[in-house]
C-alpha positions, -999 to +999 in steps of 0.1 A: -195-906-082-181-935-101-143-938-107-150-935-146-166-901-144-139-883-122-115-878-150-140-864-174-149-837-144-114-831-140-110-823-176-141-801-178-129-781-150-094-776-164-107-768-197-134-743-183-100-727-165-082-722-195-112-707-215-115-683-185-079-675-184-076-669-220-107-643-220-092-625-191-057-621-205-073-611-237-094-586-221-065-573-202-047-564-232-073-546-247-078-525-215-069-487-219-042-476-197-056-458-163-045-421-165-030-414-131-038-376-123-006-358-113-002-353-074-018-321-061+008-300-045+004-296-007-012-264+002+023-243+012+033-251-025+001-244-042+004-207-029+039-208-036+051-179-058+074-183-088+109-176-078+115-141-091+079-130-075+087-152-042+116-127-039+096-095-046+068-103-022+072-083+009+050-075+040+028-045+040+032-022+068+012+008+062+000+034+084-035+013+088-030-022+077-005-048+078-012-076+049+008-097+023+010-085-011+020-099-043+031-070-066+028-076-103+064-079-119+084-051-120+081-036-154+112-037-178+131-002-176+142-007-212+107-001-223+097+031-237+084+055-210+057+081-220+062+118-215+041+143-211+032+174-186+011+169-155+020+183-119+027+155-090+030+163-053+048+139-034+040+139+006+065+118+027+047+111+059+061+102+092+089+127+093+103+138+127+120+106+140+155+121+126+176+143+105+193+122+078+161+113+059+153+144+061+188+158+043+185+127+019+151+138+005+160+173+004+191+167-016+171+152-043+163+184-055+126+182-063+100+199-045+084+174-018+063+180+011+072+167+047+041+150+069+057+156+105+038+137+134+036+159+163+057+147+196+084+127+174+119+135+186+135+156+161+102+174+150+116+211+156+146+202+135+133+187+106+109+217+104+136+240+106+156+219+079+128+219+056+120+256+058+159+262+050+160+238+021+124+252+010+104+219+019+068+225+025+056+215+058+021+198+070+007+180+102+009+145+101-023+143+125-022+109+145-057+099+141-076+066+159-070+034+137-100+005+135-088-019+160-076+009+185-064+002+214-047-029+205-037-011+174-007+012+185-013+050+181+007+080+193-003+091+229-008+126+217-033+113+189-070+123+182-094+097+196-133+095+189-137+091+227-122+123+233-144+155+235-148+181+211-128+205+233-102+181+241-094+176+202-094+212+196-070+219+221-047+188+207-048+204+173-038+237+183-013+221+204+004+205+170+003+234+154+023+253+179+049+226+179+050+230+143+047+266+132+061+261+100+031+236+089+005+248+062-018+220+064-029+189+077-032+153+065-043+120+086-019+094+101-035+064+104-073+073+112-091+047+091-119+050+122-115+085+130-118+096+091-153+078+091-166+099+117-184+131+104-190+146+138-152+144+149-142+154+115-160+182+114-142+197+150-109+190+131-118+207+098-132+236+119-099+243+135-078+242+102-104+265+086-101+288+116-061+284+109-068+291+071-053+255+064-059+230+044-066+191+050-053+162+026-070+131+028-046+101+028-074+077+024-066+051+051-105+040+047-120+033+014-149+055+030-137+084+049-156+113+047-128+139+052-123+152+012-161+158+005-169+170+041-142+194+041-155+208+008-189+212+026-173+233+052-154+252+031-118+240+039-094+233+009-089+199+006-075+169-020-069+131-018-043+108-021-040+090-053-011+065-051+005+054-019+042+043-030+056+020-005+031-004+007+057-029-004+097-021+004+110-031-028+129-005-050+114-021-081+079-019-068+082+019-055+097+029-089+064+014-105+044+033-080+061+065-088+055+061-125+018+054-119+013+087-098+034+102-129+008+084-156-022+096-133-008+132-132-007+134-171-043+120-173-060+142-146-034+170-147-022+162-113-021+138-084-005+133-049+014+106-038+023+096-005+056+074+008+076+069+036+115+080+046+123+044+043+160+038+026+142+020-004+117+045-008+144+072-009+166+054-033+134+052-059+127+088-054+162+099-065+163+078-092+129+083-105+119+120-097+148+139-117+140+116-147+105+121-148+108+160-145+129+155-178+098+136-192+077+168-185+065+161-151+062+190-128+066+185-089+045+207-066+043+213-030+009+199-021-006+231-013-006+241-049-030+211-054-057+220-028-086+239-041 
């Protein structure tokens, strides 16, 4: 290329660059800003509860399962509460470990039913105290849960592997230990209560003694109540568990739910345990519900 043509080429390149720069700058200013999506919370934060519910979340430790449960917000206590008649039986499971909880529950002054596990340290003393205070007593039958033997069960419990004669012998031994008992319900037993053959043995012994059976419903497909009716054994089923979560507010809510079911159906059975939070909630709610028209009864009056 001649020296004369080089300045022309340079000017052309410069002009092209200027035009290109103007085009790019103009396009940049006309571009819509890019919306940056909000940062996604980490996995642990996605499942974090609001502060109030975080405090109320507890670990469920129930006869037949363990799980983390998030309760619904506790109801405000200043809301009007429904009033009306209904019969409600409160069964307290796992009794027989000590005397203090037996006295505290008796002091509430409302009829309850003690379900005593045979073989516990204070079985006879608790049964005698219940008898003295007008508290009804039933046997809390230790039965095989799903996951046994990894799941702990009392050594005197009823197992699916046991012969029918052994099951009958153990049952009769329970009643000799707690002669005040008028009936029974199951402790654990999510596996045992699903088995018709073994439940028939248990219900046959109860029928021979003129006893009733309350199905704690630790399994959704338990045959306890339906089989009892087939065999002519008086029976009923639990409607509400009160204290899957050890939180006074939650337990109070469950007690009121049981009362609502009793008002709707005419009667209901609720099951709790002798935990401090449960006793505190019962002591506050039961007299109040009695004043609102709920009649508290022993569980024996709700079986048929």
